[in-house]
Every structure is written in structure tokens, then in C-alpha cells.
N, C-alpha and C positions, 0 to 999 in steps of 0.2 A: 504493500500500500504506500509506504514512504517513497519507494522507488518510482511508482506511478506519479505521485504528487510532485516529486522532483522533476521528472520529465515534463510534466504539464507546465510547471512554473518556468522551466527552461524554454519551452516552446513559446510561452507568452513573452518572455524577455526578448527572444529572437524576432518575434513578430512586431513588437513595439519598436525595436531598434535601440541599440545601446546609446545612440546620440541623444535620444530623448531623456535618458537617465543621467548621462554624464554632463550634457550641456544644459545650463540653466538660463533661459532667456531673461533678460533684465529690461523690462519695459520702462519707458519714460512716464513718470506719474503725471496724471492730468491736473491734479491740484483742485479741480472743481468738478462737481457732478450736477447736472441740471435736468429738471423736469419742466417741460413747457406746456402751458395751456393757451391755445391761440384761437381767436375768432377773426375771420376775414370775410368781408362782404364787398361787393362791387356793384355800382349802379350802372345804368345804361350809358352813361357818359364817360365811363372809365375812371371814376373816382372810387378809391378804395378806402375802407375804414377797417382798422385793426385794433384789437384789444388783446394784449399779451400779458400773461402772468407766468413768472419763472421762479420755481423753487430751486435755490442754488445752495448746494451743500459744500461746505469747506472741508475738503479732504487733503489739504496741505498741512504743513506743520507750523504755519504762521497764522497770526491773527490778522483779520482784514479790517481796515479802517475806511475803505472805499470800494466801490464797484467800478470797473471799467468795462463797458460793453461795446461791441461793434454796432454801429448803425450806418451801414453802407449806403442806404438810399440817400443820405444827406450829401454824398459825394456828387450827386447828379443834379443838385439845385443850381440856380443861376450864380450863386455866390461861389461855389466850388468848381463848377464846370461852365464858365462863361462862354465857351466855344459852342455850346449846344443851342440850336435855334428853338428847340422845345424842351426845356429842362424839366426836371421833376419839381413838383410843389409839395411841401410837407407842412402839416399843421399838427403840433403836439398839444393834445388836450390836457393830459395829466401824466405825471410820473410819481409813483408812490413806492415806499419801502414799508413792507409789513402793514399795508392798508393805510398808511399815513402819508400825506403829501410830503414830497422830498424835493430839496433843491438839487439842481443838476446843471452841468455845463455840456452843451452840445457843440463840439468843434470838429469839423471835417467828419471822419467816419467813427467818431467815438463819443459815447455818453459817459461822463464822469460824474458819479454820485457819491458825495461824502456820506459816511454812515454815522449816525448819532451814537450807536452802540457797537462796540467791537464784536466781530463775529469770530469766535474761537474755532480751532479745529474740531470737526464733527458737529458743528452747529450749522444751521441753515438760515438763509435770509430770503424773503420773497420780494422780487422786483415786479412792478406792475406799470404798464404804460398803455395809454390810449392815444391814437393818432390817426390821421388820414393822409393820403398821398396820391399823386398821379405818377405815371411812368414817363420817363423821358423818351424821346425819339433819338436814336443813335447813341444810346447809353452803352453800357458794357455789361451784358448778361442781365442786368436789371433794366428792362427797356420794353418799349412798344415797337413791334415790327409789323408794319402794315396794320392789319386788324387783329393781330395776336398780341398777347401780353405775356412776357417772361418775367416771373417774379423770383429772381435769384437773390439770396441774402436780403430778403425784404423785411425782416424782423430784427429786433435787438438780439444779438448773438453773444453768448457768454464765452470769453476766451479761456484757454487753459491758464493755470496759475502756477508758475515755476519761478520762484524767487521774485515774486511780483506778478502782476497781470501781464500775460504774454501778448502784448499789443504792439504791433509795428505800424509804421506809416503806410497808408493805403497805396497800392500800386495798381495802375490801370493795365498792367500786363503781368500775367502770372496771378497767383493767389497769395494775398498778404494776410488772409484771415486764417485762424486756426482754432478749432473747437474740439471738445471732447465728445465721445459717444454719449448720446442723450436720448430721452424719451419724449414723445410729442403726442398731445391730444389736440386735434385741429377740427374746428367747425367752420364750414364755409357756406356762403350764399352768393351765387353769381347768376346773372341773367340766363334765362332758359335757352337762348340761341347759341350759347357757347359750350364748348367741350372742355372739361377740366382734366388736366394731366398732372399728377403729383407723385411724390415719393411713395404714397400709399399703395398697398397691394390691392385695394378694393375699388379703384377707379373702374368705371364701366363706360362703354360706348354704345349708344348715346349716354351722356352723363346724367347722373342724379345731381341736381344743381343746389340742393340744400341738404347737407349731410355732415356727419362727423366721422372721423377715423382716428385710430391710435396706431402708432408705430414706435418700436423700441430699438435702442442700440444703433442709432444712425447719427452721423455727424452733422447733418443739416436737413432741412426740408425745402424742396423745390416745388414751385407751382407754375404751371403754364395754363393760360386760358386762351383757347384757340377758336377761331371762327370758321366754320364749315371746312374742317380738314378732311383730306383723303386719309383713309386708315386701312392698313393691312395687318391682320392678326395671324400669328402662328403659335403652335404649341411645341414646347421642347421640354421633355421630362417634367411634365406637370407645371412648367413655368409658362405664363402667357407673355409672348413677345409681340409688342405692337409698334408699328412704324407709322408716324404721322407726317404727312407732307401736304403741300398745296402747290398747284400749278406744275406738277411733275407727272410724267406718264405713269400709268398703272404698271407697265412693264418694268420701269426703273424702280418703283417702290417694291415690286416683287423681288428684284435683284438685291436690293438693300436688305429686305427681310430674310432672304436666303443666306446672305453673307452674315447677318446678325445671328441667325440660328446656328450656322456652322461654327462660327467663332465662339459663340456662347457654349456650345456643346464641348468644343475643344478645351476651353478654359476650365469648365467644370471637371473634365476628365483628368487634366494634368495638374490643376492647382487645388481645387477643392470645391465643395458645394456652394452655390449661390444662395444667400439667406432669404430671398424674397420670393413671392409667388408671381411677380410680374416685373417685366423690364420694358420701359418705354423709350423709343428713339424718335426724336423730333428733328426733322430735316429743316431746321431753321435756326438762326442765331449762330454765334461762334461755337466751335467745337469745345465741349466742356462736359465733365462728369459730375453727376449728383447721385446720391443714393437712389437706386431704382430708376433713374432717368439719365439719358444722355442727349445732348443737343449736338447737331452736326450739320451746320449749314455753310460755314465759312471758317477761315482762319483769320481771326482778328479783323473781320469785316471784308477780307479779300475773298472773292469768289473762287471756287475750285472746280476742277473737272469732276465728272461723275465717278471716275475711278479713284481720284483722291478723296472724294467724299466717303466712299466705302472704306478706304483706309482709316479715315478719321473715326468712322463708326467702330471699327475693330479696336482701335487704340482706346477709345473712350469706354468701350465695354470692358476691356482689360482693367480699367481703373475701378470697376466695381469690386475687384479684389484688392488692388494696390491703390489705396486711398479709402475705398468704401469699407474695407474690412481690416486691412493693416494700415494704420494711420502713421503719418509723419507730418512734421511742420512744413507746409509748402513755402514758407518764407525763407527758412534757413536750410531746408533739406529737400527742395523741390525735385532734385535729381532722383531721389529714392523712388517716388511713385512714377515719375515720367520715364526715367531710364528703364525701370523694370517693366512698365507697361509696353515700352518699345521692344524689349526682349520678348515678351509674351506675344506681341503682334507679329514679330518676325517668325517665331516658332510656328505660329498658326499658318502664316502665308507660305512658308517654304517647308512643308512636311517631309520632303524627300532628301533634304540636304543634311549631311551629318555634322557640318560645322556652320557657324553663323558668319555671314559676310559682315564686314565693317569697313569704315574709312579711318585711316590713321590721321588724327587731327593734330599730331604733335608739331608738324611743320606748316600748318595752315592757319594757326591762330596764336595770339599772345598766350603764353602759358599761364592759365588761371585755373584754380580748382573748380569742380562742378558743384561744390556745396557751399558757395558763398551766399550771404543774404542777397535777396533780389536787388536791392538798391546798390549793391556793389558792382553790378553789371550795367553796361549800356543796354538800354531796352532793345536796340537793334541786334545785339549779339547774344543776349542771355540764353536764347534757345539753343545756340551752338554748343554751349557748355552743359546746360541742364538736360537736353535731349541727346544731341549728337555725340558729344564727348563721353558722356556717361554710358550710353548704349555701347559705343565702340569699345570702351575699355572693359566693360562687363563681358561683351562678346569675346574679346581677346582672352580674358581669363578662362571663360568656359571652354574655349577651343583648346587651351593648353591642358585642360583637365577632363577631356572626354567629349567635348562638343555638345551637340544638340541633346543627347540623352542626359548628360550631366546637368544641363540647364533646366530641363523639364523636372528632373528629380529634385534639384535644388529648390525650384519654385514651390513644389509640393511640400517639401519639408519646412521651408520658410513660412509658408502659409499656416501649416499645422501648428508651429510653435508660436507664431506671433499674431494670430487672428484676434481682433478686438484689443490689440495692444498698440502703443505708439513706439516707433523705432526712430532712432537718429542715426547719423552716419557712423558714429563710433560703434554702436551696437550692431549695425549691419555688418561692418567689417569684422567685428569680433566673431559673429556667427559664420561668416563666409570663410574666415581663416580656420575655424574649427571644422567646418563641413568639408573643405577641400584639403585639410591638413597642411595649411601654409605655415611656414616657420617664422615669417617676418612680414613686414608691411610693404615689401618692395614692389608688389604688383599694384599698389594703390598710390605710390609716390608720384607726385607731379600732377595728378588729376583729382585728388581728394586732400582736404586739409584735415588731419587727424589730431586728436588730443594726445598729449605726450604719454598718457597712461596706456595707450595702445601700441606704443613704440618700444 
């Protein structure tokens, strides 16, 4: 009996893999945990009213004497975006802390609220805000596009707290906001002639225009309100995949839907399970990922070919795992989700190649690390480092250690260990060194800036 038990335990050990037992992933603590209750309504003239209540738990080891929340819609007002012909208009009715009126300072994309009472570790505070707004034309993700409304980052968002509120200056290129995994209760009321597309698993077509939904463990909530869209729906392993377009041929929508299903199936098979019951793809707006939704109409407003658009769709779907489930700060470590999403995209597109193709950037650009803060790059070149250089160096490393098969195995193990955790550059390198049995940091020198503790 003891021998049988020993053999059983040994088999479990081998199935799990010794790396799970030896290697201990060290996530970056969020410092804050939030539960959002949100009410959103829209009238027939495109005026939105919102009522937001957020229970914020202090899970840091410091006392809070203030709250700092993102409020990105304010970046598109005439004051902050004078170049816009039709800027956003915002009216704040009230701001409260624990049901009492609170003083606040709204400056650019931040609301700063001094707290009358310190919030100690493991204590919570309730933030409440009522406001109304319109969407700008030619905004950035938060915008009106023809008769459609894209509400990205439309509500006060709680940053992570890491030696202070982790709040950076807003950037119109890249993502300068960083939030923890949170829970959301959302109630909406929109005009009946519109279709609602959100992070929720429960969206239907045609829409139910006055409803509530709850979703847990996501980094943000995206809302699109679409007028008379074309819709293609596919089923993939009990996940509903929907493609929304307008003014495009049904044949092309079918092509995009097939590409979405094929890439989605591949990512699930090599990385891990998708956590939602629905994935929506909106062929409008700049290419961007949100939990349960991707937009793929252009690259920073520049139109793209049909083939390039399908590539955007694949890349943004890959972000459902690398951003949506494994988190990183996109201001300081944008390369982590972008470079790895590029690796996943390549693996899908070229299934018969044993190695990953790449471009050697070393003699083409000024030598800069791929993990600098966004504002340390010129906007015109940041993508070269965050996307291109990071992908190429990861591809080079994988090719030196087994090629495509190693890359797929690595993504699977990385996902298993770090799902619903935040990773930074140093932790990623620590894991990659362990997984590939690297003895030093030589493969990362020149393209990543590492803390001395990893050297």
C-alpha cells in the first residue's frame, strides 16, 4: 500500500512539473482593491450621465491621506485638448467620500481628494461621484466616431498603490493608466436604436437597452454604443465571438470572424483558457485591447489594409491573455504585454516554421532599453522599442533554446504561474532565466534595463 501511494505521489509530482514546486512567482502587489458600482445613461442627443460608487480597500502597508484617481475624459475638454474642433464637455455634480461631500482638485486626467481621516491598511474608503459628459470627435479611444460612441476609460479609475499612488502623466500614445483587477456592477440605459457592446458576457444582439450586469476580476470596463452595425457571430468552444462592422462587405466580416476564431482557438490551446463567455471585435477606432472586447479599425487614426486589419485583430486578441489576465504596468513595462502579444501573433500566423523570424535592431536605432517609461521615448519611435525590439530579442532567445516549441511551452507555463498577477521586467527575466536555465543576464543586456538585484 505504501509503495502504491509513493508511486501515485511521484506521478503527481511529474505531472505538475518540478518548476512549479521549485520556482516561486513573486507578483507585484496592487496596493489597492476596488469594487465599482456604476450607473450610465445616455439621451438621444449623446449626453451621458454617470453615477459611480467605488469601495476601495487599502491592501498596502501604508496609511492613505489622499485618493488619486484617473479621470481620463477630462483630457479631451477644450482646456486640455484645444486642437479638437468638438471637444468633450464635462459637468461634475458631486464628489463624496463615505457619503459626505468632499473637496477635490481636478487637473488634467487626475482627481485628487484629500481624506479627512487616514485610511489604514485593511481599511476601506468609499468614493462617490456624479457627473455628465459628451464624447469628443477625434479623441483617443474615448470618442464619437460617426454615429458610434466608444467609451474607453470613461469613469474614475483607481490606480495601483506602490509607495504612493501609481499615477503618471497622461500620454496620448500608449497606455499611461494602470489599474488592479477589480469587480464591477454596471447598470445602463441607452436609446433603443443603439446596440450596446461591453466587457460583459451577457450582451445580446439586438441589445437589451436597460439592464444591469456584474463582472469580476477584470482591469477595466469598456462600453461601445453602436448605431445599426453589421454583426457576424461565431461559436468557439462555448465562447461567443462577435464581429461588429459598418460599411464593410459581408465577405470581409466573415474573413475577420474566421481569423478571430482560428487565432482564439490557437491561443486557448497553447496559452490557457479564456475566462469569459464572449469576445467582441469592433472594426472601428484605433487598435486596442479591453477585457472581453477589442477594437481594430486603424493604427492611431491611420487607415490600414484589410490584411493589416486582420493582423491587428490577432494581436489584440492575444492581449486578452497578456494584459487581460497577466497584468503589467503599461507605462513602465509596456514591452511585456506588447512584445509577448507579438510573439503569440507570430506563432499563430506561421505554424509550420520551427524558428521565429526577427529583425536585428541593434544597428538600426539608438541603443535604448525596451522598458523605459513612455515619456522617455519620442512618440514617433516608442513602438520600435516596445514592439519591434522586444519581439526580436525574445524571438532570438527562443530560437537559441529550441525555437517555436520552446516559445509555445514557455507561454503556457508563464500563463499558468502568473495569471491574475502583475509582473514587471525584473520578475519576467527572473522566470525566463529559471525556465531556460540561463546562468546570467547576458541575453537581456542592451535591450532591457534591469535592477542590480538580478545581476
